[in-house]
C-alpha positions as CSV (number, residue, x, y, z in Angstrom):
1,X,-82.0,25.0,-59.4
2,X,-85.5,25.2,-58.1
3,X,-89.1,25.3,-59.2
4,X,-88.2,23.9,-62.6
5,X,-85.7,26.6,-63.4
6,X,-82.4,25.6,-64.8
7,X,-79.0,26.9,-65.8
8,X,-78.9,25.9,-69.4
9,X,-75.3,26.6,-70.0
10,X,-72.2,27.8,-68.2
11,X,-69.0,28.5,-70.2
12,X,-65.7,29.9,-68.8
13,X,-63.7,31.7,-71.4
14,X,-60.4,33.3,-70.2
15,X,-61.6,35.9,-67.7
16,X,-65.2,35.7,-68.9
17,X,-68.1,33.6,-67.9
18,X,-71.2,33.0,-69.9
19,X,-74.3,32.0,-68.0
20,X,-77.5,31.0,-69.9
21,X,-80.8,30.8,-68.1
22,X,-84.1,29.5,-69.3
23,X,-87.6,29.9,-67.8
24,X,-86.5,32.6,-65.3
25,X,-88.3,35.9,-65.1
26,X,-86.0,38.7,-66.2
27,X,-86.4,40.6,-62.9
28,X,-85.5,37.5,-61.0
29,X,-82.5,36.9,-63.1
30,X,-81.3,40.4,-62.5
31,X,-81.7,39.9,-58.7
32,X,-79.7,36.7,-58.9
33,X,-76.9,38.5,-60.7
34,X,-76.9,41.3,-58.1
35,X,-76.6,38.6,-55.3
36,X,-73.6,37.0,-57.2
37,X,-71.8,40.4,-57.3
38,X,-72.4,40.9,-53.6
39,X,-71.2,37.4,-52.7
40,X,-68.0,37.8,-54.8
41,X,-67.3,41.2,-53.3
42,X,-67.6,39.8,-49.7
43,X,-65.4,36.7,-50.4
44,X,-61.7,36.8,-49.9
45,X,-59.7,34.2,-51.9
46,X,-56.6,32.4,-50.8
47,X,-54.3,32.8,-47.8
48,X,-53.4,36.3,-49.0
49,X,-57.0,37.5,-48.7
50,X,-57.3,38.5,-52.3
51,X,-60.4,40.3,-53.4
52,X,-62.0,39.8,-56.8
53,X,-64.0,42.3,-58.8
54,X,-66.9,41.4,-61.0
55,X,-68.7,43.1,-63.8
56,X,-71.8,41.7,-65.4
57,X,-73.6,42.6,-68.6
58,X,-77.1,41.0,-68.7
59,X,-79.0,40.7,-72.0
60,X,-82.1,38.8,-72.8
61,X,-82.7,36.8,-75.9
62,X,-85.1,38.4,-78.4
63,X,-87.4,36.4,-80.6
64,X,-86.0,36.3,-84.1
65,X,-82.4,37.1,-83.2
66,X,-79.3,35.0,-83.5
67,X,-77.0,34.0,-80.7
68,X,-74.3,36.3,-82.0
69,X,-76.6,39.3,-81.7
70,X,-77.4,38.4,-78.1
71,X,-73.7,38.0,-77.2
72,X,-72.8,41.4,-78.8
73,X,-75.5,43.1,-76.7
74,X,-74.3,41.3,-73.5
75,X,-70.7,42.2,-74.3
76,X,-71.6,45.9,-74.7
77,X,-73.4,45.8,-71.4
78,X,-70.4,44.1,-69.8
79,X,-68.0,46.9,-70.9
80,X,-70.5,49.5,-69.7
81,X,-70.4,47.8,-66.3
82,X,-66.6,48.0,-66.3
83,X,-66.7,51.6,-67.4
84,X,-69.0,52.5,-64.4
85,X,-66.5,51.1,-61.9
86,X,-66.8,47.3,-61.6
87,X,-68.7,45.3,-59.0
88,X,-72.0,45.9,-60.7
89,X,-74.6,44.5,-63.1
90,X,-75.7,46.5,-66.1
91,X,-78.7,45.1,-67.8
92,X,-81.0,45.9,-70.7
93,X,-84.2,47.8,-70.0
94,X,-87.4,45.8,-70.3
95,X,-88.5,47.8,-73.3
96,X,-87.7,45.0,-75.7
97,X,-88.4,42.2,-73.2
98,X,-91.4,40.1,-72.4
99,X,-90.0,39.6,-68.9
100,X,-89.2,35.9,-69.1
101,X,-85.8,34.5,-70.0
102,X,-86.5,32.1,-72.8
């Protein structure tokens, strides 16, 4: 947390993790997600040096939509990231975005 930015929610569901950000520029949020992927890729877990793979689908809230719509879009992007080979972030284009995570 810095400069007034905050994680608004963090939920762990089975193998999934939902991260909600507020007041973060979309481009900055995508860079943070890329850093998370790199950090996880470069970390070995446990005495057996297990590696973990990560796939991230990044979607931005659109004015007038419900939370379920946002989650459906994020889920589609997550599965696209997995389809492309894991250890990656797939995010929406900024076509429908104002650039600031609201």
